[in-house]
C-alpha positions as CSV (number, residue, x, y, z in Angstrom):
1,M,-77.3,19.6,-9.6
2,P,-74.5,17.8,-11.5
3,A,-70.9,18.6,-10.3
4,N,-70.2,19.9,-13.7
5,A,-73.2,21.7,-14.6
6,P,-73.1,25.3,-15.6
7,G,-72.7,28.1,-13.2
8,T,-71.6,25.4,-10.3
9,P,-68.3,26.7,-9.0
10,R,-65.5,24.7,-9.5
11,R,-63.7,23.2,-6.3
12,Q,-60.4,24.9,-5.9
13,R,-57.5,22.8,-5.4
14,H,-56.3,22.4,-1.7
15,Q,-52.6,24.5,-1.7
16,D,-50.3,23.6,1.4
17,P,-49.6,26.3,3.6
18,P,-46.5,28.0,3.0
19,R,-43.5,26.3,4.2
20,T,-41.2,27.8,6.9
21,P,-37.4,27.5,5.0
22,Q,-35.5,24.8,6.3
23,H,-32.4,26.2,8.4
24,Q,-29.3,24.0,8.8
25,N,-28.8,22.5,11.6
26,G,-26.0,23.2,14.2
27,R,-23.8,25.8,14.1
28,H,-21.6,25.2,12.0
29,L,-22.6,26.8,8.2
30,S,-20.9,25.6,5.1
31,R,-17.7,27.2,3.5
32,D,-20.0,28.7,1.0
33,L,-22.4,30.1,3.4
34,R,-19.7,31.6,5.5
35,M,-18.2,33.7,2.6
36,Q,-21.6,35.1,1.9
37,V,-22.5,36.0,5.9
38,H,-19.3,37.8,5.6
39,T,-19.9,39.7,2.8
40,L,-23.4,40.5,3.1
41,R,-22.2,42.0,6.7
42,S,-19.2,43.6,5.0
43,I,-21.7,45.7,3.1
44,G,-24.3,46.6,6.0
45,W,-26.6,43.9,6.2
46,T,-28.5,43.0,9.6
47,H,-28.1,39.8,10.9
48,K,-31.7,39.5,10.6
49,E,-31.6,40.3,6.8
50,I,-28.6,38.1,6.3
51,A,-30.7,35.0,8.3
52,N,-33.5,35.4,6.3
53,K,-31.8,35.8,2.3
54,L,-29.5,32.5,3.5
55,K,-32.5,30.6,5.1
56,C,-30.7,30.0,8.4
57,S,-30.8,31.0,11.7
58,V,-29.6,34.4,13.4
59,S,-27.5,32.4,16.1
60,Q,-26.0,30.9,13.1
61,V,-25.0,34.1,11.3
62,Q,-23.7,35.6,14.8
63,Y,-21.7,32.3,15.4
64,T,-20.4,32.6,11.5
65,L,-19.1,36.0,12.1
66,T,-16.8,35.5,15.2
67,G,-14.9,33.6,13.5
68,P,-12.8,33.0,10.1
69,V,-14.5,32.0,7.1
70,T,-12.6,28.9,6.6
71,P,-13.9,26.7,10.1
72,K,-11.0,25.1,11.6
73,K,-10.5,21.4,11.7
74,R,-12.1,20.1,14.4
75,K,-10.5,18.0,16.7
76,G,-11.2,14.3,17.1
77,R,-11.5,12.0,19.9
78,P,-7.6,12.2,21.4
79,G,-5.7,9.0,20.7
80,K,-5.0,6.3,23.3
81,L,-1.3,6.5,23.2
82,S,0.7,9.5,23.9
83,E,3.2,11.0,21.5
84,D,6.2,9.0,24.0
85,R,4.5,5.9,24.0
86,V,4.0,5.7,20.0
87,D,7.7,7.0,20.2
88,E,8.7,3.7,22.0
89,L,6.3,1.7,19.9
90,V,8.4,2.7,16.8
91,L,11.7,2.0,18.0
92,F,10.6,-1.4,18.7
93,V,9.4,-2.1,15.3
94,T,12.2,-0.4,13.2
95,G,14.6,-1.5,16.0
96,S,14.4,-5.4,15.1
97,R,13.4,-7.9,12.7
98,E,11.3,-9.6,14.8
99,G,9.4,-6.6,15.9
100,R,9.0,-5.5,12.2
101,R,7.1,-9.1,11.5
102,M,4.8,-9.0,14.8
103,T,1.3,-8.5,14.0
104,Y,-0.7,-5.5,15.7
105,L,-2.5,-8.0,18.1
106,E,1.1,-9.5,19.0
107,L,2.5,-6.4,19.4
108,S,-0.5,-5.0,22.1
109,M,0.1,-8.4,23.6
110,Y,3.9,-7.4,24.4
111,F,3.0,-3.7,25.3
112,S,0.3,-4.9,27.4
113,E,0.8,-2.4,30.3
114,W,-0.6,0.2,28.1
115,D,-4.2,-1.3,27.6
116,V,-4.7,-0.7,24.1
117,S,-6.4,-2.7,21.4
118,D,-4.4,-4.0,18.2
119,S,-6.6,-1.2,16.5
120,A,-4.9,1.5,18.6
121,I,-1.8,0.2,17.8
122,R,-2.4,-0.3,13.7
123,R,-3.7,3.5,13.9
124,A,-0.6,4.9,15.9
125,L,1.9,3.6,13.5
126,T,-0.3,4.4,10.3
127,K,-0.2,8.1,11.2
128,R,3.4,7.8,11.6
129,G,3.5,6.9,7.9
130,F,4.0,3.0,8.7
131,R,2.3,0.4,6.4
132,R,2.0,-3.3,6.3
133,C,2.8,-5.4,3.0
134,V,3.3,-8.9,1.9
135,A,7.7,-9.0,1.3
136,L,9.0,-9.8,-2.2
137,K,10.4,-13.2,-2.6
138,K,13.8,-12.9,-3.4
139,C,15.1,-14.7,-6.0
140,P,18.4,-17.6,-5.1
141,I,21.8,-16.2,-4.8
142,R,24.7,-18.1,-5.9
143,K,28.3,-17.4,-4.6
144,L,29.1,-16.6,-8.7
145,G,26.1,-14.5,-10.0
146,Q,25.2,-14.7,-13.8
147,G,27.8,-12.9,-15.6
148,I,27.3,-10.8,-18.9
149,F,28.7,-12.4,-22.6
150,W,31.7,-11.2,-22.2
151,E,32.3,-12.1,-19.0
152,K,32.1,-15.8,-19.8
153,D,33.6,-15.5,-23.2
154,W,36.2,-13.4,-22.7
155,G,37.4,-13.7,-19.3
156,K,39.2,-10.8,-17.2
157,I,39.3,-7.8,-19.3
158,T,43.6,-7.4,-20.1
159,S,44.8,-5.7,-22.5
160,A,44.7,-8.9,-24.9
161,S,41.3,-9.2,-24.7
162,Y,40.6,-5.3,-25.3
163,T,42.3,-5.2,-28.4
164,S,41.2,-8.5,-29.5
165,H,37.5,-7.7,-28.8
166,V,37.0,-3.9,-28.4
167,T,39.2,-1.9,-30.3
168,P,38.5,-3.5,-33.7
169,V,34.9,-2.5,-32.6
170,I,35.4,0.5,-32.0
171,E,37.6,1.3,-35.2
172,G,35.4,-0.2,-37.3
173,M,32.5,2.2,-35.3
174,M,34.7,5.5,-36.1
175,R,34.9,4.4,-40.2
176,L,31.2,4.3,-40.2
177,V,30.9,7.8,-38.6
178,W,33.3,9.1,-40.8
179,E,31.8,7.5,-44.1
180,E,28.3,8.7,-43.1
181,H,29.0,12.0,-42.0
182,G,32.5,13.2,-43.4
183,E,33.8,13.6,-39.7
184,V,36.7,12.3,-37.6
185,P,35.4,11.1,-33.9
186,I,37.9,11.4,-31.3
187,F,38.1,8.5,-28.9
188,Q,38.7,8.6,-25.3
189,Q,38.8,5.8,-22.5
190,D,38.9,6.2,-18.9
191,N,42.4,4.8,-16.6
192,A,41.4,1.0,-16.5
193,P,44.5,-0.8,-16.6
194,S,43.6,-2.5,-19.7
195,H,43.0,0.6,-21.5
196,T,46.8,2.4,-20.2
197,A,48.6,-0.3,-21.2
198,D,51.6,-0.1,-23.4
199,A,50.1,-2.9,-25.8
200,T,46.9,-1.1,-25.7
201,L,48.4,2.2,-26.8
202,A,50.3,0.9,-29.1
203,D,47.6,-1.0,-30.9
204,L,45.2,2.4,-30.9
205,A,48.8,4.0,-32.6
206,Q,48.7,0.9,-35.3
207,R,45.3,1.7,-36.1
208,G,45.4,5.2,-36.6
209,R,43.4,6.3,-33.7
210,D,43.1,9.6,-32.3
211,F,42.2,9.7,-29.0
212,L,41.7,12.4,-26.4
213,G,44.1,12.5,-23.0
214,R,43.0,10.0,-20.1
215,W,40.4,10.8,-17.2
């Protein structure tokens, strides 16, 4: 009889059996699941009910309820260098230019009695906040550095150079403020020798400038 003839029962599709919920491996659940475990337990759910609800094992629920919601940070493998040795290493590196310029391999060879690798030296220094970097190339420094323009053109600032180059600019600026804002600004200067010289004060008085007392 043909497979599709009338009255022929259709073949039912093969259905996979229901799968068992996949449990998380290990004793530690995620933080969200731990919060749900504690919450459900606080409202009276049993361990088995919580395990079925969250699809984890009963032992995981029991272990989660023995600790806080946020799991403690797991401790890794202890370092090969003790804190005293790391202190000695830091003191050596920061104590001299030669120590700072040594590579991790050279440091491990220098402290060969510790029997540690260069990677252990690097991890110990990195943990203390040290980083390797390439030093910036310094510009050549001359005995007499580049001076600013007034130092080259005017020379040392004295009362003569101050009244010749600076006070005319001050007077022009104060006049500009008066013309634009209608206010007379009050000038103040510090106690530099060129500012307090009698010739400077006389020049300011001749220009009719008011100024505050000295600093």
